[in-house]
C-alpha positions in Angstrom: 43.3 61.3 11.9 45.5 58.9 13.3 44.6 58.7 17.2 47.5 56.1 17.9 45.5 53.0 18.3 42.8 50.4 17.4 39.3 51.6 18.1 38.3 48.0 18.4 40.5 47.4 21.4 39.8 48.5 25.1 41.3 51.7 26.0 44.5 51.5 28.3 44.3 51.0 32.1 44.4 53.8 34.2 47.2 53.8 36.4 46.2 52.4 39.9 46.0 54.9 42.9 48.6 54.1 45.4 47.0 52.4 48.8 47.7 53.8 51.9 50.4 50.9 53.4 49.6 51.9 57.2 46.8 49.6 58.8 46.0 51.0 62.3 44.3 48.8 65.1 41.6 51.0 65.4 40.5 50.2 61.6 40.0 46.2 62.6 37.0 44.7 62.4 35.2 43.8 65.6 36.1 39.9 65.5 39.8 40.2 64.6 40.1 42.9 67.5 38.5 40.4 70.2 40.5 37.8 69.1 43.5 40.0 69.9 42.1 40.8 72.9 42.0 36.7 73.7 45.7 37.1 73.9 45.8 39.6 76.8 47.0 38.0 80.2 44.3 39.0 82.6 40.8 40.6 83.0 42.9 43.6 84.5 44.8 44.0 81.0 41.5 43.2 79.2 39.9 46.3 81.2 42.7 48.7 80.5 42.9 48.2 77.2 38.5 48.1 76.2 38.3 51.5 77.9 41.1 53.1 75.5 38.1 53.9 72.7 34.7 53.8 73.0 34.4 51.4 69.7 36.7 49.1 71.8 34.4 49.0 74.9 31.3 48.7 72.6 32.9 45.3 71.2 33.4 43.7 74.3 30.0 44.7 76.0 28.2 43.3 72.8 29.6 40.0 72.5 28.5 37.6 75.0 30.2 34.4 73.3 33.7 36.6 73.8 33.3 37.4 77.6 32.5 33.6 78.2 35.7 32.5 76.1 37.8 34.9 77.8 36.3 34.0 81.2 37.4 30.3 80.1 41.1 31.2 78.8 41.6 33.7 81.7 40.3 32.9 85.4 39.5 36.1 87.4 42.5 37.2 88.9 42.5 36.7 93.0 43.2 40.6 94.1 43.6 39.5 97.8 42.1 38.2 101.1 39.5 40.5 102.8 39.5 39.5 106.6 36.5 40.1 109.0 37.3 42.8 111.3 38.1 42.8 115.2 36.1 44.7 117.8 35.5 48.1 116.6 37.4 48.1 113.5 36.9 47.9 109.8 37.5 44.8 107.7 41.3 44.5 106.7 42.7 43.5 103.1 45.8 41.3 102.6 46.9 41.9 98.9 48.0 38.9 96.7 51.6 39.0 96.0 51.2 39.5 92.1 53.6 41.2 89.4 50.9 42.2 86.9 51.1 45.6 86.6 47.4 45.8 85.8 46.4 44.1 88.5 48.0 46.0 91.1 46.7 49.4 89.3 43.5 47.7 90.2 44.2 46.9 94.0 45.3 50.1 94.4 42.1 52.2 92.7 39.8 50.4 95.0 39.2 51.3 98.6 39.7 47.8 100.1 39.5 49.5 103.3 36.2 50.4 103.2 37.3 53.6 104.6 34.0 55.1 103.5 32.3 53.4 106.3 33.5 55.8 108.6 31.6 58.6 107.3 28.2 58.6 109.0 26.6 60.8 106.7 26.6 57.9 103.9 24.0 55.6 105.5 21.0 56.7 107.7 21.5 55.0 111.0 22.8 56.4 114.4 24.7 52.9 115.0 28.5 53.5 115.2 30.0 53.0 111.7 32.4 50.2 112.2 30.0 47.7 113.5 29.9 46.1 110.1 30.6 42.5 109.2 31.2 40.4 106.2 28.5 37.6 105.0 29.3 36.9 101.9 32.1 37.8 99.1 30.6 37.2 95.3 31.5 38.6 91.9 33.4 41.8 93.1 30.8 42.3 96.2 31.4 42.1 99.3 28.0 41.6 101.5 28.3 43.8 104.6 26.0 43.7 107.9 25.4 46.1 110.3 22.9 44.3 113.4 22.7 47.6 115.4 21.9 49.7 112.1 19.4 46.8 110.8 21.4 47.5 107.4 22.9 45.6 104.8 25.4 46.8 102.1 26.4 45.1 99.1 29.5 46.9 98.6 32.3 46.9 95.6 35.6 48.2 97.0 36.6 49.1 92.8 33.1 51.0 92.6 31.9 52.2 95.9 29.7 55.0 94.4 26.9 52.1 93.8 26.9 51.1 97.4 23.3 50.5 98.6 22.1 50.4 101.9 19.2 47.8 102.3 16.8 47.0 105.5 17.3 43.7 107.2 14.0 41.9 107.2 13.8 41.0 110.5 13.2 41.8 114.2 16.5 42.2 116.1 15.5 41.9 119.3 18.2 39.3 121.1 16.8 36.4 123.1 16.3 32.5 123.0 14.6 31.0 120.2 11.1 30.9 120.4 8.7 28.0 120.0 7.4 28.3 116.5 9.1 31.4 115.6 11.9 30.7 113.0 15.5 31.6 113.8 17.5 33.7 111.5 20.9 31.9 110.5 22.9 34.0 107.8 22.6 35.9 104.3 24.2 35.6 101.3 24.6 37.5 98.2 23.9 36.0 94.4 24.8 37.9 91.8 24.5 37.8 87.8 27.4 37.0 85.2 25.4 39.4 82.6 23.8 41.6 84.9 26.6 42.9 87.5 24.2 46.0 88.7 21.5 43.1 89.6 21.6 40.8 92.6 19.6 38.9 95.0 20.1 38.3 98.6 19.1 35.0 100.0 18.5 34.8 104.2 18.2 31.6 105.9 15.6 31.1 108.9 15.0 27.6 110.5 13.2 26.0 113.1 13.1 22.5 115.2 12.8 21.2 111.7 11.5 23.1 108.9 13.7 26.2 107.1 12.5 29.3 105.2 14.3 31.7 103.2 13.5 35.5 102.6 14.7 36.7 99.3 15.4 40.5 98.4 15.5 41.2 94.8 16.7 44.4 93.3 13.7 46.7 92.6 11.2 44.2 94.5 12.4 44.3 97.9 11.7 41.2 100.5 9.5 38.1 99.9 9.1 35.2 102.2 8.9 31.9 100.7 6.9 28.9 102.7 8.2 27.0 105.2 9.9 23.7 104.1 9.8 20.6 106.4 13.4 18.8 106.6 12.6 15.3 107.2 16.7 14.5 107.9 15.7 16.5 111.2 12.8 14.8 112.7 11.7 15.5 115.9 12.1 14.8 118.9 14.8 17.9 119.2 15.5 20.6 121.3 13.3 23.2 120.2 16.2 26.0 121.1 18.9 23.8 119.8 21.2 25.3 116.6 21.2 22.8 114.6 22.4 24.3 111.3 26.5 25.6 110.5 26.6 29.1 108.6 26.5 28.2 105.1 29.0 28.5 101.9 28.1 29.2 98.4 29.1 27.7 95.2 28.0 28.7 91.7 24.7 30.0 92.7 23.8 27.1 95.3 24.0 27.5 99.0 25.4 25.0 101.0 24.5 24.7 105.3 25.9 21.6 107.2 24.1 20.0 109.8 26.0 20.6 113.4 26.0 16.8 114.0 28.3 16.7 110.7 25.7 14.0 109.0 23.9 16.0 106.5 24.3 19.1 104.5 21.5 21.3 103.7 21.5 22.5 99.8 19.5 25.2 98.2 19.3 25.9 94.5 18.7 29.5 94.2 18.0 29.2 90.5 14.9 26.8 91.4 14.7 28.0 95.1 14.4 24.2 96.1 15.7 22.3 98.9 17.2 19.0 99.3 19.3 17.2 101.8 22.6 15.2 101.3 24.7 12.8 103.7 28.0 13.7 104.4 31.3 11.7 104.0 31.5 9.2 107.4 33.7 10.0 110.1 33.7 13.8 109.8 32.9 14.4 113.5 36.2 14.1 114.9 37.5 16.8 112.1 38.3 20.4 113.7 37.0 22.4 110.3 35.5 21.5 106.9 34.1 23.6 104.2 31.7 22.0 101.8 31.2 23.8 98.0 31.4 23.1 94.0 34.1 23.6 91.4 33.4 25.3 88.2 32.0 22.3 86.6 29.5 21.4 89.5 31.5 18.9 91.1 30.5 19.0 95.1 33.5 18.4 97.2 33.9 18.2 100.9 37.3 19.3 102.6 38.3 18.9 106.3 41.1 19.3 108.8 42.3 17.1 111.6 45.3 18.7 113.1 47.5 19.0 110.7 46.2 16.4 108.0 43.8 17.5 105.6 41.0 15.3 103.8 39.3 15.9 100.4 36.2 13.9 99.3 34.1 14.3 96.0 30.5 13.7 95.3 30.0 11.2 92.4 26.6 12.8 92.2 24.4 10.0 93.2 24.7 9.1 96.6 28.4 7.9 97.2 31.3 10.2 98.2 34.9 9.3 96.7 38.0 10.2 98.7 40.3 12.3 96.6 43.1 11.5 99.0 44.9 12.7 102.1 47.6 15.6 102.3 49.5 15.8 105.2 50.8 19.6 105.5 54.7 20.0 106.4 55.3 22.3 109.2 58.8 23.9 109.6 57.9 23.7 113.5 56.7 21.4 116.1 52.8 21.5 115.7 51.4 23.0 118.9 49.8 20.5 121.5 46.0 21.8 120.6 44.4 21.2 117.5 44.0 24.8 116.3 47.2 24.3 113.8 45.3 24.0 110.5 42.3 25.5 109.6 40.4 25.3 106.4 38.3 28.4 106.3 36.6 28.6 102.6 36.2 27.0 98.9 35.8 29.4 95.8 36.3 28.3 91.9 38.0 24.7 92.6 40.3 26.1 95.4 40.2 25.5 99.1 41.8 28.0 101.6 43.5 27.4 105.1 45.1 29.1 107.4 47.9 28.5 109.8 49.0 30.6 113.2 51.7 32.6 110.6 50.5 31.4 106.8 47.8 31.2 104.2 47.6 28.1 102.0 45.6 27.3 98.9 44.6 23.6 97.6 44.0 23.2 94.1 41.2 20.4 93.8 41.9 19.5 90.4 45.6 18.7 90.8 45.7 18.3 94.6 48.7 20.4 95.1 48.9 22.5 98.2 50.9 26.0 97.9 51.9 28.8 100.1 49.8 32.0 99.2 50.7 34.8 101.5 52.1 35.1 104.9 48.9 35.8 107.5 49.3 39.2 108.4 45.6 39.6 110.3 44.4 37.9 113.6 40.9 37.0 112.2 40.3 33.4 111.6 37.5 33.9 108.8 38.3 35.7 105.4 37.2 36.0 102.1 39.1 35.6 98.7 38.6 38.6 96.9 38.5 37.8 93.0 38.3 40.5 90.2 34.9 40.4 88.6 33.8 41.6 85.3 33.1 45.3 85.4 29.5 46.7 84.7 30.5 48.8 82.0 31.9 46.2 79.8 28.4 44.3 79.9 26.1 45.5 77.3 23.0 45.9 79.3 24.9 48.3 81.7 26.6 50.2 79.2 24.3 53.4 78.6 24.3 53.8 82.8 27.8 55.2 82.3 29.4 58.4 81.1 30.6 57.7 77.3 34.5 58.1 77.4 36.1 59.8 74.6 39.0 58.4 72.5 42.3 58.4 74.8 40.6 59.6 77.8 41.6 58.1 81.2 39.1 55.1 82.6 36.5 55.5 84.7 37.0 54.8 88.5 34.0 52.5 88.5 35.5 50.1 86.0 38.2 49.0 88.7 41.4 50.2 87.0 
C-alpha cells in the first residue's frame, strides 16, 4: 500500500503551537526587574513599586548590589526639617517643597509631629511627655532625650510602632563639674545601612584633659570604654571649664570642636579610636561653624561671619585648603548685630543655613548656595530629615514583617 511518502525520509514536521504573544512584568527575571527599578525617580517610588508584589519585594531585599547602585543613582530625598521644640512643646516639622507624589505620600504617611509623645501610657515615666529634645538625626531615625525621665528614644516618624525607650547611663543630678568625675556632653545615633533595625548610641563624657565614651548596642546595653587622655588639652586648665562644643556626625565619624577654635576631637565609631585635628586658622572670629564629611570621606569646615560664608577642605594629611568665600546677598539691609546668617549643620555633602526668615543650603561639590524653604519655626537648631531605606526592603529584616499578598496595600512600617 502506498502510504504517500518515502520511508527513508523523516516524517513531516508537526505544525508549531502558537506561543502566547503577551509577556507580563511579573514574568521577568530578577535581573531585568531590578534594571527597570533603577529607572525609578526616587527611593519613595521604589518602595511603592517593590511592595506591589511579594516577588518584587524579595528581589529588592535580597540584592545588596542593587541597593548600593540605587543609592548611587538616586540619593535619598530630603523630606523636610525637624526643629528643636520650644519650652513645653513638640518638635516641629517643615516639609521640603517637593513635587514628587511618592515623596509627598511618604510625608503624609508619617507622624512627623511626634504626637505619640503626648500619650504617657507609651512609656514608663512620671515626667511630662513634652520634655523631649532632639540630639541626633540619622538614617530616618530621630534620637530624642527626656532628661527628666532619664530616657532616650530612637524614633522613626515613618514607623513609630518600633520605638524603643532606653534608660540613660548617667546620674541626672545637676550641679557643677567635680574634679575627677566625667561631665556628660552629648549622645549620637549610629545606624547600619544593611540592618536598619540595629543601631548603637555613643555618649561622650569629658574631664579636664581626658574623654570617655559609653556605647549602647541593641540587645547588649551600655558599655563604658576607658578614659583617653587628650594631649592637646594639656593642663593647667580650670577643672570646671567646658572645653568642647556639641558634636556632629558624618559617615559614622563624630567630631567635637574645641571651644578655643584651634582643634577638633574626632572619633571613628568603627574602631572607637580618638584623634585630634587642627582647625583652619582665624576661626575665632566666626559666629557659627560646622565640621563634617562628604560622602567620599572628605573633611570640611564651614563657618559664617556676618553675611560671609567661608569653606575649607582638609587635604587628608595636615593642611586645610580654602574652597572659597561666599557672600550671601540679602534683600534687606543687614541688622547691626551679627545674628544674621548661621550655619546649622552639614549632611551628605550639603551645609544648611538659617537667616531670620529663610533656610538655605550650600552644595559643597558645586559651591552653589540656594534657598530651601521659608523659615517657619523659631528654633535656631534643626535637623534635615532624609528618607532612609526601610527595614522591610532588607533581607535580614524581611521575615520580621507580615507577608504581603499580591496587590495588597503597602504596610505602614515601610513609610508609604
